mmCIF file of the N, C-alpha and C atoms, coordinates in Angstrom:
data_MODEL
# 
_entry.id   MODEL 
# 
loop_
_atom_site.group_PDB 
_atom_site.id 
_atom_site.type_symbol 
_atom_site.label_atom_id 
_atom_site.label_alt_id 
_atom_site.label_comp_id 
_atom_site.label_asym_id 
_atom_site.label_entity_id 
_atom_site.label_seq_id 
_atom_site.pdbx_PDB_ins_code 
_atom_site.Cartn_x 
_atom_site.Cartn_y 
_atom_site.Cartn_z 
_atom_site.occupancy 
_atom_site.B_iso_or_equiv 
_atom_site.pdbx_formal_charge 
_atom_site.auth_seq_id 
_atom_site.auth_comp_id 
_atom_site.auth_asym_id 
_atom_site.auth_atom_id 
_atom_site.pdbx_PDB_model_num 
ATOM 1   N N  . MET A 1 1  ? 0.850   -1.175 0.000   1.00 0.00 ? 1  MET A N  1 
ATOM 2   C CA . MET A 1 1  ? 0.000   0.000  0.000   1.00 0.00 ? 1  MET A CA 1 
ATOM 3   C C  . MET A 1 1  ? 0.896   1.240  0.000   1.00 0.00 ? 1  MET A C  1 
ATOM 4   N N  . ASN A 1 2  ? 0.717   2.084  -0.977  1.00 0.00 ? 2  ASN A N  1 
ATOM 5   C CA . ASN A 1 2  ? 1.470   3.327  -1.092  1.00 0.00 ? 2  ASN A CA 1 
ATOM 6   C C  . ASN A 1 2  ? 0.693   4.460  -0.437  1.00 0.00 ? 2  ASN A C  1 
ATOM 7   N N  . VAL A 1 3  ? 1.400   5.373  0.216   1.00 0.00 ? 3  VAL A N  1 
ATOM 8   C CA . VAL A 1 3  ? 0.774   6.508  0.889   1.00 0.00 ? 3  VAL A CA 1 
ATOM 9   C C  . VAL A 1 3  ? 1.513   7.775  0.488   1.00 0.00 ? 3  VAL A C  1 
ATOM 10  N N  . LYS A 1 4  ? 0.753   8.805  0.081   1.00 0.00 ? 4  LYS A N  1 
ATOM 11  C CA . LYS A 1 4  ? 1.341   10.105 -0.258  1.00 0.00 ? 4  LYS A CA 1 
ATOM 12  C C  . LYS A 1 4  ? 0.445   11.203 0.287   1.00 0.00 ? 4  LYS A C  1 
ATOM 13  N N  . LYS A 1 5  ? 1.051   12.328 0.615   1.00 0.00 ? 5  LYS A N  1 
ATOM 14  C CA . LYS A 1 5  ? 0.323   13.516 1.076   1.00 0.00 ? 5  LYS A CA 1 
ATOM 15  C C  . LYS A 1 5  ? 0.254   14.498 -0.080  1.00 0.00 ? 5  LYS A C  1 
ATOM 16  N N  . ILE A 1 6  ? -0.958  15.020 -0.325  1.00 0.00 ? 6  ILE A N  1 
ATOM 17  C CA . ILE A 1 6  ? -1.143  15.985 -1.411  1.00 0.00 ? 6  ILE A CA 1 
ATOM 18  C C  . ILE A 1 6  ? -1.932  17.185 -0.924  1.00 0.00 ? 6  ILE A C  1 
ATOM 19  N N  . LYS A 1 7  ? -1.909  18.229 -1.730  1.00 0.00 ? 7  LYS A N  1 
ATOM 20  C CA . LYS A 1 7  ? -2.689  19.443 -1.465  1.00 0.00 ? 7  LYS A CA 1 
ATOM 21  C C  . LYS A 1 7  ? -3.321  19.873 -2.788  1.00 0.00 ? 7  LYS A C  1 
ATOM 22  N N  . LEU A 1 8  ? -4.645  19.849 -2.846  1.00 0.00 ? 8  LEU A N  1 
ATOM 23  C CA . LEU A 1 8  ? -5.388  20.279 -4.030  1.00 0.00 ? 8  LEU A CA 1 
ATOM 24  C C  . LEU A 1 8  ? -5.962  21.658 -3.730  1.00 0.00 ? 8  LEU A C  1 
ATOM 25  N N  . ASN A 1 9  ? -5.598  22.647 -4.537  1.00 0.00 ? 9  ASN A N  1 
ATOM 26  C CA . ASN A 1 9  ? -5.961  24.027 -4.224  1.00 0.00 ? 9  ASN A CA 1 
ATOM 27  C C  . ASN A 1 9  ? -7.189  24.548 -4.960  1.00 0.00 ? 9  ASN A C  1 
ATOM 28  N N  . ALA A 1 10 ? -7.548  23.947 -6.079  1.00 0.00 ? 10 ALA A N  1 
ATOM 29  C CA . ALA A 1 10 ? -8.644  24.487 -6.881  1.00 0.00 ? 10 ALA A CA 1 
ATOM 30  C C  . ALA A 1 10 ? -9.433  23.352 -7.522  1.00 0.00 ? 10 ALA A C  1 
ATOM 31  N N  . ALA A 1 11 ? -10.605 23.679 -8.053  1.00 0.00 ? 11 ALA A N  1 
ATOM 32  C CA . ALA A 1 11 ? -11.450 22.680 -8.709  1.00 0.00 ? 11 ALA A CA 1 
ATOM 33  C C  . ALA A 1 11 ? -10.745 22.050 -9.913  1.00 0.00 ? 11 ALA A C  1 
ATOM 34  N N  . ASP A 1 12 ? -9.920  22.830 -10.620 1.00 0.00 ? 12 ASP A N  1 
ATOM 35  C CA . ASP A 1 12 ? -9.176  22.273 -11.756 1.00 0.00 ? 12 ASP A CA 1 
ATOM 36  C C  . ASP A 1 12 ? -8.171  21.227 -11.295 1.00 0.00 ? 12 ASP A C  1 
ATOM 37  N N  . ASP A 1 13 ? -7.561  21.439 -10.127 1.00 0.00 ? 13 ASP A N  1 
ATOM 38  C CA . ASP A 1 13 ? -6.641  20.449 -9.557  1.00 0.00 ? 13 ASP A CA 1 
ATOM 39  C C  . ASP A 1 13 ? -7.395  19.164 -9.245  1.00 0.00 ? 13 ASP A C  1 
ATOM 40  N N  . VAL A 1 14 ? -8.588  19.301 -8.667  1.00 0.00 ? 14 VAL A N  1 
ATOM 41  C CA . VAL A 1 14 ? -9.410  18.130 -8.333  1.00 0.00 ? 14 VAL A CA 1 
ATOM 42  C C  . VAL A 1 14 ? -9.793  17.382 -9.601  1.00 0.00 ? 14 VAL A C  1 
ATOM 43  N N  . ARG A 1 15 ? -10.181 18.102 -10.631 1.00 0.00 ? 15 ARG A N  1 
ATOM 44  C CA . ARG A 1 15 ? -10.579 17.486 -11.890 1.00 0.00 ? 15 ARG A CA 1 
ATOM 45  C C  . ARG A 1 15 ? -9.424  16.674 -12.494 1.00 0.00 ? 15 ARG A C  1 
ATOM 46  N N  . GLU A 1 16 ? -8.230  17.246 -12.488 1.00 0.00 ? 16 GLU A N  1 
ATOM 47  C CA . GLU A 1 16 ? -7.068  16.536 -13.030 1.00 0.00 ? 16 GLU A CA 1 
ATOM 48  C C  . GLU A 1 16 ? -6.736  15.301 -12.193 1.00 0.00 ? 16 GLU A C  1 
ATOM 49  N N  . PHE A 1 17 ? -6.785  15.443 -10.869 1.00 0.00 ? 17 PHE A N  1 
ATOM 50  C CA . PHE A 1 17 ? -6.480  14.327 -9.973  1.00 0.00 ? 17 PHE A CA 1 
ATOM 51  C C  . PHE A 1 17 ? -7.489  13.187 -10.140 1.00 0.00 ? 17 PHE A C  1 
ATOM 52  N N  . VAL A 1 18 ? -8.777  13.514 -10.123 1.00 0.00 ? 18 VAL A N  1 
ATOM 53  C CA . VAL A 1 18 ? -9.819  12.488 -10.254 1.00 0.00 ? 18 VAL A CA 1 
ATOM 54  C C  . VAL A 1 18 ? -9.759  11.830 -11.636 1.00 0.00 ? 18 VAL A C  1 
ATOM 55  N N  . GLY A 1 19 ? -9.461  12.600 -12.683 1.00 0.00 ? 19 GLY A N  1 
ATOM 56  C CA . GLY A 1 19 ? -9.315  12.035 -14.021 1.00 0.00 ? 19 GLY A CA 1 
ATOM 57  C C  . GLY A 1 19 ? -8.193  11.026 -14.088 1.00 0.00 ? 19 GLY A C  1 
ATOM 58  N N  . ALA A 1 20 ? -7.064  11.349 -13.459 1.00 0.00 ? 20 ALA A N  1 
ATOM 59  C CA . ALA A 1 20 ? -5.925  10.416 -13.437 1.00 0.00 ? 20 ALA A CA 1 
ATOM 60  C C  . ALA A 1 20 ? -6.253  9.182  -12.604 1.00 0.00 ? 20 ALA A C  1 
ATOM 61  N N  . ALA A 1 21 ? -6.946  9.374  -11.489 1.00 0.00 ? 21 ALA A N  1 
ATOM 62  C CA . ALA A 1 21 ? -7.325  8.247  -10.628 1.00 0.00 ? 21 ALA A CA 1 
ATOM 63  C C  . ALA A 1 21 ? -8.311  7.328  -11.343 1.00 0.00 ? 21 ALA A C  1 
ATOM 64  N N  . GLY A 1 22 ? -9.222  7.911  -12.114 1.00 0.00 ? 22 GLY A N  1 
ATOM 65  C CA . GLY A 1 22 ? -10.228 7.120  -12.824 1.00 0.00 ? 22 GLY A CA 1 
ATOM 66  C C  . GLY A 1 22 ? -9.651  6.199  -13.881 1.00 0.00 ? 22 GLY A C  1 
ATOM 67  N N  . LYS A 1 23 ? -8.459  6.492  -14.365 1.00 0.00 ? 23 LYS A N  1 
ATOM 68  C CA . LYS A 1 23 ? -7.812  5.650  -15.376 1.00 0.00 ? 23 LYS A CA 1 
ATOM 69  C C  . LYS A 1 23 ? -7.077  4.464  -14.772 1.00 0.00 ? 23 LYS A C  1 
ATOM 70  N N  . CYS A 1 24 ? -6.978  4.416  -13.452 1.00 0.00 ? 24 CYS A N  1 
ATOM 71  C CA . CYS A 1 24 ? -6.265  3.332  -12.772 1.00 0.00 ? 24 CYS A CA 1 
ATOM 72  C C  . CYS A 1 24 ? -7.213  2.165  -12.499 1.00 0.00 ? 24 CYS A C  1 
ATOM 73  N N  . ASP A 1 25 ? -6.673  0.949  -12.552 1.00 0.00 ? 25 ASP A N  1 
ATOM 74  C CA . ASP A 1 25 ? -7.500  -0.240 -12.330 1.00 0.00 ? 25 ASP A CA 1 
ATOM 75  C C  . ASP A 1 25 ? -7.391  -0.774 -10.902 1.00 0.00 ? 25 ASP A C  1 
ATOM 76  N N  . PHE A 1 26 ? -6.938  0.057  -9.978  1.00 0.00 ? 26 PHE A N  1 
ATOM 77  C CA . PHE A 1 26 ? -6.831  -0.332 -8.570  1.00 0.00 ? 26 PHE A CA 1 
ATOM 78  C C  . PHE A 1 26 ? -7.528  0.725  -7.714  1.00 0.00 ? 26 PHE A C  1 
ATOM 79  N N  . ASP A 1 27 ? -7.816  0.372  -6.466  1.00 0.00 ? 27 ASP A N  1 
ATOM 80  C CA . ASP A 1 27 ? -8.523  1.279  -5.560  1.00 0.00 ? 27 ASP A CA 1 
ATOM 81  C C  . ASP A 1 27 ? -7.609  2.395  -5.081  1.00 0.00 ? 27 ASP A C  1 
ATOM 82  N N  . ILE A 1 28 ? -8.181  3.586  -5.011  1.00 0.00 ? 28 ILE A N  1 
ATOM 83  C CA . ILE A 1 28 ? -7.459  4.761  -4.511  1.00 0.00 ? 28 ILE A CA 1 
ATOM 84  C C  . ILE A 1 28 ? -8.398  5.473  -3.540  1.00 0.00 ? 28 ILE A C  1 
ATOM 85  N N  . ASP A 1 29 ? -7.919  5.717  -2.334  1.00 0.00 ? 29 ASP A N  1 
ATOM 86  C CA . ASP A 1 29 ? -8.719  6.389  -1.320  1.00 0.00 ? 29 ASP A CA 1 
ATOM 87  C C  . ASP A 1 29 ? -8.010  7.648  -0.848  1.00 0.00 ? 29 ASP A C  1 
ATOM 88  N N  . ILE A 1 30 ? -8.809  8.636  -0.454  1.00 0.00 ? 30 ILE A N  1 
ATOM 89  C CA . ILE A 1 30 ? -8.292  9.870  0.123   1.00 0.00 ? 30 ILE A CA 1 
ATOM 90  C C  . ILE A 1 30 ? -8.815  9.957  1.551   1.00 0.00 ? 30 ILE A C  1 
ATOM 91  N N  . PHE A 1 31 ? -7.919  10.291 2.465   1.00 0.00 ? 31 PHE A N  1 
ATOM 92  C CA . PHE A 1 31 ? -8.263  10.392 3.876   1.00 0.00 ? 31 PHE A CA 1 
ATOM 93  C C  . PHE A 1 31 ? -8.029  11.807 4.371   1.00 0.00 ? 31 PHE A C  1 
ATOM 94  N N  . TYR A 1 32 ? -8.967  12.279 5.175   1.00 0.00 ? 32 TYR A N  1 
ATOM 95  C CA . TYR A 1 32 ? -8.799  13.527 5.914   1.00 0.00 ? 32 TYR A CA 1 
ATOM 96  C C  . TYR A 1 32 ? -9.532  13.342 7.232   1.00 0.00 ? 32 TYR A C  1 
ATOM 97  N N  . ASN A 1 33 ? -8.803  13.460 8.356   1.00 0.00 ? 33 ASN A N  1 
ATOM 98  C CA . ASN A 1 33 ? -9.340  13.133 9.682   1.00 0.00 ? 33 ASN A CA 1 
ATOM 99  C C  . ASN A 1 33 ? -9.874  11.712 9.648   1.00 0.00 ? 33 ASN A C  1 
ATOM 100 N N  . ARG A 1 34 ? -11.144 11.513 9.920   1.00 0.00 ? 34 ARG A N  1 
ATOM 101 C CA . ARG A 1 34 ? -11.714 10.166 9.906   1.00 0.00 ? 34 ARG A CA 1 
ATOM 102 C C  . ARG A 1 34 ? -12.557 9.898  8.664   1.00 0.00 ? 34 ARG A C  1 
ATOM 103 N N  . VAL A 1 35 ? -12.500 10.778 7.710   1.00 0.00 ? 35 VAL A N  1 
ATOM 104 C CA . VAL A 1 35 ? -13.300 10.659 6.494   1.00 0.00 ? 35 VAL A CA 1 
ATOM 105 C C  . VAL A 1 35 ? -12.481 9.954  5.415   1.00 0.00 ? 35 VAL A C  1 
ATOM 106 N N  . THR A 1 36 ? -13.093 8.940  4.797   1.00 0.00 ? 36 THR A N  1 
ATOM 107 C CA . THR A 1 36 ? -12.463 8.227  3.687   1.00 0.00 ? 36 THR A CA 1 
ATOM 108 C C  . THR A 1 36 ? -13.327 8.413  2.457   1.00 0.00 ? 36 THR A C  1 
ATOM 109 N N  . ILE A 1 37 ? -12.702 8.870  1.357   1.00 0.00 ? 37 ILE A N  1 
ATOM 110 C CA . ILE A 1 37 ? -13.415 9.145  0.110   1.00 0.00 ? 37 ILE A CA 1 
ATOM 111 C C  . ILE A 1 37 ? -12.750 8.361  -1.011  1.00 0.00 ? 37 ILE A C  1 
ATOM 112 N N  . ASP A 1 38 ? -13.562 7.829  -1.915  1.00 0.00 ? 38 ASP A N  1 
ATOM 113 C CA . ASP A 1 38 ? -13.044 7.192  -3.122  1.00 0.00 ? 38 ASP A CA 1 
ATOM 114 C C  . ASP A 1 38 ? -12.469 8.286  -4.020  1.00 0.00 ? 38 ASP A C  1 
ATOM 115 N N  . ALA A 1 39 ? -11.198 8.153  -4.392  1.00 0.00 ? 39 ALA A N  1 
ATOM 116 C CA . ALA A 1 39 ? -10.526 9.188  -5.175  1.00 0.00 ? 39 ALA A CA 1 
ATOM 117 C C  . ALA A 1 39 ? -11.062 9.293  -6.596  1.00 0.00 ? 39 ALA A C  1 
ATOM 118 N N  . LYS A 1 40 ? -11.862 8.340  -7.028  1.00 0.00 ? 40 LYS A N  1 
ATOM 119 C CA . LYS A 1 40 ? -12.417 8.375  -8.382  1.00 0.00 ? 40 LYS A CA 1 
ATOM 120 C C  . LYS A 1 40 ? -13.751 9.117  -8.429  1.00 0.00 ? 40 LYS A C  1 
ATOM 121 N N  . SER A 1 41 ? -14.188 9.635  -7.279  1.00 0.00 ? 41 SER A N  1 
ATOM 122 C CA . SER A 1 41 ? -15.452 10.362 -7.171  1.00 0.00 ? 41 SER A CA 1 
ATOM 123 C C  . SER A 1 41 ? -15.179 11.860 -7.084  1.00 0.00 ? 41 SER A C  1 
ATOM 124 N N  . ILE A 1 42 ? -15.501 12.584 -8.148  1.00 0.00 ? 42 ILE A N  1 
ATOM 125 C CA . ILE A 1 42 ? -15.221 14.027 -8.148  1.00 0.00 ? 42 ILE A CA 1 
ATOM 126 C C  . ILE A 1 42 ? -16.055 14.749 -7.092  1.00 0.00 ? 42 ILE A C  1 
ATOM 127 N N  . LEU A 1 43 ? -17.300 14.344 -6.902  1.00 0.00 ? 43 LEU A N  1 
ATOM 128 C CA . LEU A 1 43 ? -18.126 14.979 -5.873  1.00 0.00 ? 43 LEU A CA 1 
ATOM 129 C C  . LEU A 1 43 ? -17.599 14.680 -4.478  1.00 0.00 ? 43 LEU A C  1 
ATOM 130 N N  . GLY A 1 44 ? -17.128 13.458 -4.278  1.00 0.00 ? 44 GLY A N  1 
ATOM 131 C CA . GLY A 1 44 ? -16.546 13.097 -2.986  1.00 0.00 ? 44 GLY A CA 1 
ATOM 132 C C  . GLY A 1 44 ? -15.313 13.919 -2.671  1.00 0.00 ? 44 GLY A C  1 
ATOM 133 N N  . VAL A 1 45 ? -14.427 14.059 -3.635  1.00 0.00 ? 45 VAL A N  1 
ATOM 134 C CA . VAL A 1 45 ? -13.190 14.823 -3.416  1.00 0.00 ? 45 VAL A CA 1 
ATOM 135 C C  . VAL A 1 45 ? -13.515 16.303 -3.216  1.00 0.00 ? 45 VAL A C  1 
ATOM 136 N N  . LEU A 1 46 ? -14.453 16.831 -3.984  1.00 0.00 ? 46 LEU A N  1 
ATOM 137 C CA . LEU A 1 46 ? -14.833 18.237 -3.810  1.00 0.00 ? 46 LEU A CA 1 
ATOM 138 C C  . LEU A 1 46 ? -15.494 18.501 -2.467  1.00 0.00 ? 46 LEU A C  1 
ATOM 139 N N  . SER A 1 47 ? -16.049 17.466 -1.828  1.00 0.00 ? 47 SER A N  1 
ATOM 140 C CA . SER A 1 47 ? -16.694 17.642 -0.531  1.00 0.00 ? 47 SER A CA 1 
ATOM 141 C C  . SER A 1 47 ? -15.687 17.763 0.611   1.00 0.00 ? 47 SER A C  1 
ATOM 142 N N  . LEU A 1 48 ? -14.420 17.426 0.340   1.00 0.00 ? 48 LEU A N  1 
ATOM 143 C CA . LEU A 1 48 ? -13.389 17.527 1.363   1.00 0.00 ? 48 LEU A CA 1 
ATOM 144 C C  . LEU A 1 48 ? -12.953 18.976 1.549   1.00 0.00 ? 48 LEU A C  1 
ATOM 145 N N  . ASP A 1 49 ? -12.329 19.244 2.673   1.00 0.00 ? 49 ASP A N  1 
ATOM 146 C CA . ASP A 1 49 ? -11.774 20.572 2.948   1.00 0.00 ? 49 ASP A CA 1 
ATOM 147 C C  . ASP A 1 49 ? -10.465 20.702 2.178   1.00 0.00 ? 49 ASP A C  1 
ATOM 148 N N  . LEU A 1 50 ? -10.495 21.404 1.056   1.00 0.00 ? 50 LEU A N  1 
ATOM 149 C CA . LEU A 1 50 ? -9.328  21.498 0.185   1.00 0.00 ? 50 LEU A CA 1 
ATOM 150 C C  . LEU A 1 50 ? -8.253  22.435 0.726   1.00 0.00 ? 50 LEU A C  1 
ATOM 151 N N  . THR A 1 51 ? -8.508  23.083 1.861   1.00 0.00 ? 51 THR A N  1 
ATOM 152 C CA . THR A 1 51 ? -7.475  23.918 2.466   1.00 0.00 ? 51 THR A CA 1 
ATOM 153 C C  . THR A 1 51 ? -6.511  23.072 3.299   1.00 0.00 ? 51 THR A C  1 
ATOM 154 N N  . ARG A 1 52 ? -6.819  21.806 3.452   1.00 0.00 ? 52 ARG A N  1 
ATOM 155 C CA . ARG A 1 52 ? -6.018  20.902 4.290   1.00 0.00 ? 52 ARG A CA 1 
ATOM 156 C C  . ARG A 1 52 ? -5.193  19.944 3.445   1.00 0.00 ? 52 ARG A C  1 
ATOM 157 N N  . GLU A 1 53 ? -4.182  19.378 4.072   1.00 0.00 ? 53 GLU A N  1 
ATOM 158 C CA . GLU A 1 53 ? -3.375  18.339 3.436   1.00 0.00 ? 53 GLU A CA 1 
ATOM 159 C C  . GLU A 1 53 ? -4.178  17.036 3.448   1.00 0.00 ? 53 GLU A C  1 
ATOM 160 N N  . LEU A 1 54 ? -4.200  16.333 2.333   1.00 0.00 ? 54 LEU A N  1 
ATOM 161 C CA . LEU A 1 54 ? -4.953  15.095 2.196   1.00 0.00 ? 54 LEU A CA 1 
ATOM 162 C C  . LEU A 1 54 ? -3.990  13.918 2.054   1.00 0.00 ? 54 LEU A C  1 
ATOM 163 N N  . THR A 1 55 ? -4.384  12.772 2.575   1.00 0.00 ? 55 THR A N  1 
ATOM 164 C CA . THR A 1 55 ? -3.568  11.566 2.477   1.00 0.00 ? 55 THR A CA 1 
ATOM 165 C C  . THR A 1 55 ? -4.182  10.645 1.431   1.00 0.00 ? 55 THR A C  1 
ATOM 166 N N  . VAL A 1 56 ? -3.378  10.228 0.466   1.00 0.00 ? 56 VAL A N  1 
ATOM 167 C CA . VAL A 1 56 ? -3.827  9.336  -0.600  1.00 0.00 ? 56 VAL A CA 1 
ATOM 168 C C  . VAL A 1 56 ? -3.200  7.963  -0.377  1.00 0.00 ? 56 VAL A C  1 
ATOM 169 N N  . LYS A 1 57 ? -4.043  6.912  -0.372  1.00 0.00 ? 57 LYS A N  1 
ATOM 170 C CA . LYS A 1 57 ? -3.552  5.539  -0.248  1.00 0.00 ? 57 LYS A CA 1 
ATOM 171 C C  . LYS A 1 57 ? -4.006  4.759  -1.469  1.00 0.00 ? 57 LYS A C  1 
ATOM 172 N N  . TYR A 1 58 ? -3.082  4.037  -2.067  1.00 0.00 ? 58 TYR A N  1 
ATOM 173 C CA . TYR A 1 58 ? -3.407  3.247  -3.256  1.00 0.00 ? 58 TYR A CA 1 
ATOM 174 C C  . TYR A 1 58 ? -2.544  1.995  -3.286  1.00 0.00 ? 58 TYR A C  1 
ATOM 175 N N  . GLY A 1 59 ? -3.052  0.953  -3.947  1.00 0.00 ? 59 GLY A N  1 
ATOM 176 C CA . GLY A 1 59 ? -2.392  -0.344 -3.902  1.00 0.00 ? 59 GLY A CA 1 
ATOM 177 C C  . GLY A 1 59 ? -1.864  -0.831 -5.230  1.00 0.00 ? 59 GLY A C  1 
ATOM 178 N N  . GLY A 1 60 ? -1.618  0.037  -6.161  1.00 0.00 ? 60 GLY A N  1 
ATOM 179 C CA . GLY A 1 60 ? -1.107  -0.375 -7.462  1.00 0.00 ? 60 GLY A CA 1 
ATOM 180 C C  . GLY A 1 60 ? -0.065  0.596  -7.958  1.00 0.00 ? 60 GLY A C  1 
ATOM 181 N N  . GLU A 1 61 ? 0.342   0.398  -9.204  1.00 0.00 ? 61 GLU A N  1 
ATOM 182 C CA . GLU A 1 61 ? 1.317   1.290  -9.813  1.00 0.00 ? 61 GLU A CA 1 
ATOM 183 C C  . GLU A 1 61 ? 0.821   1.770  -11.162 1.00 0.00 ? 61 GLU A C  1 
ATOM 184 N N  . ASP A 1 62 ? 0.873   3.071  -11.359 1.00 0.00 ? 62 ASP A N  1 
ATOM 185 C CA . ASP A 1 62 ? 0.525   3.685  -12.629 1.00 0.00 ? 62 ASP A CA 1 
ATOM 186 C C  . ASP A 1 62 ? 1.362   4.950  -12.744 1.00 0.00 ? 62 ASP A C  1 
ATOM 187 N N  . LEU A 1 63 ? 2.243   4.992  -13.720 1.00 0.00 ? 63 LEU A N  1 
ATOM 188 C CA . LEU A 1 63 ? 3.199   6.089  -13.834 1.00 0.00 ? 63 LEU A CA 1 
ATOM 189 C C  . LEU A 1 63 ? 2.521   7.441  -14.014 1.00 0.00 ? 63 LEU A C  1 
ATOM 190 N N  . SER A 1 64 ? 1.488   7.515  -14.846 1.00 0.00 ? 64 SER A N  1 
ATOM 191 C CA . SER A 1 64 ? 0.839   8.814  -15.068 1.00 0.00 ? 64 SER A CA 1 
ATOM 192 C C  . SER A 1 64 ? 0.120   9.290  -13.804 1.00 0.00 ? 64 SER A C  1 
ATOM 193 N N  . PHE A 1 65 ? -0.483  8.376  -13.041 1.00 0.00 ? 65 PHE A N  1 
ATOM 194 C CA . PHE A 1 65 ? -1.132  8.749  -11.785 1.00 0.00 ? 65 PHE A CA 1 
ATOM 195 C C  . PHE A 1 65 ? -0.094  9.238  -10.774 1.00 0.00 ? 65 PHE A C  1 
ATOM 196 N N  . GLU A 1 66 ? 1.039   8.554  -10.701 1.00 0.00 ? 66 GLU A N  1 
ATOM 197 C CA . GLU A 1 66 ? 2.075   8.960  -9.754  1.00 0.00 ? 66 GLU A CA 1 
ATOM 198 C C  . GLU A 1 66 ? 2.685   10.307 -10.139 1.00 0.00 ? 66 GLU A C  1 
ATOM 199 N N  . ASN A 1 67 ? 2.726   10.614 -11.428 1.00 0.00 ? 67 ASN A N  1 
ATOM 200 C CA . ASN A 1 67 ? 3.193   11.934 -11.868 1.00 0.00 ? 67 ASN A CA 1 
ATOM 201 C C  . ASN A 1 67 ? 2.238   13.035 -11.390 1.00 0.00 ? 67 ASN A C  1 
ATOM 202 N N  . VAL A 1 68 ? 0.939   12.754 -11.441 1.00 0.00 ? 68 VAL A N  1 
ATOM 203 C CA . VAL A 1 68 ? -0.046  13.721 -10.942 1.00 0.00 ? 68 VAL A CA 1 
ATOM 204 C C  . VAL A 1 68 ? 0.104   13.875 -9.433  1.00 0.00 ? 68 VAL A C  1 
ATOM 205 N N  . LEU A 1 69 ? 0.320   12.765 -8.728  1.00 0.00 ? 69 LEU A N  1 
ATOM 206 C CA . LEU A 1 69 ? 0.536   12.839 -7.279  1.00 0.00 ? 69 LEU A CA 1 
ATOM 207 C C  . LEU A 1 69 ? 1.754   13.696 -6.954  1.00 0.00 ? 69 LEU A C  1 
ATOM 208 N N  . ASP A 1 70 ? 2.827   13.493 -7.704  1.00 0.00 ? 70 ASP A N  1 
ATOM 209 C CA . ASP A 1 70 ? 4.049   14.278 -7.469  1.00 0.00 ? 70 ASP A CA 1 
ATOM 210 C C  . ASP A 1 70 ? 3.808   15.767 -7.722  1.00 0.00 ? 70 ASP A C  1 
ATOM 211 N N  . LYS A 1 71 ? 2.956   16.071 -8.687  1.00 0.00 ? 71 LYS A N  1 
ATOM 212 C CA . LYS A 1 71 ? 2.637   17.468 -8.998  1.00 0.00 ? 71 LYS A CA 1 
ATOM 213 C C  . LYS A 1 71 ? 1.963   18.159 -7.828  1.00 0.00 ? 71 LYS A C  1 
ATOM 214 N N  . TYR A 1 72 ? 1.109   17.433 -7.115  1.00 0.00 ? 72 TYR A N  1 
ATOM 215 C CA . TYR A 1 72 ? 0.357   18.003 -5.985  1.00 0.00 ? 72 TYR A CA 1 
ATOM 216 C C  . TYR A 1 72 ? 0.896   17.601 -4.623  1.00 0.00 ? 72 TYR A C  1 
ATOM 217 N N  . ALA A 1 73 ? 2.069   17.003 -4.590  1.00 0.00 ? 73 ALA A N  1 
ATOM 218 C CA . ALA A 1 73 ? 2.653   16.574 -3.315  1.00 0.00 ? 73 ALA A CA 1 
ATOM 219 C C  . ALA A 1 73 ? 2.899   17.772 -2.425  1.00 0.00 ? 73 ALA A C  1 
ATOM 220 N N  . SER A 1 74 ? 2.590   17.597 -1.152  1.00 0.00 ? 74 SER A N  1 
ATOM 221 C CA . SER A 1 74 ? 2.851   18.679 -0.197  1.00 0.00 ? 74 SER A CA 1 
ATOM 222 C C  . SER A 1 74 ? 4.216   18.452 0.436   1.00 0.00 ? 74 SER A C  1 
ATOM 223 N N  . ALA A 1 75 ? 4.839   19.532 0.829   1.00 0.00 ? 75 ALA A N  1 
ATOM 224 C CA . ALA A 1 75 ? 6.211   19.454 1.345   1.00 0.00 ? 75 ALA A CA 1 
ATOM 225 C C  . ALA A 1 75 ? 6.262   18.876 2.746   1.00 0.00 ? 75 ALA A C  1 
# 
């Protein structure tokens, strides 16, 4: 299971992230506090507090998805 921290600042960031997640054939979840959201759900991701750092957990490998994760990685 891979874990990365990301920060999505705008709706366009969410759209790009969810689009990349939707192309993956493995489960991807986003965690914030005790809330778990399917990363392939644009409404679910938009319902999160985007001012906070989000934790992404996924169990597969996809180079284009990981490139998007690196783009939004928080320091």
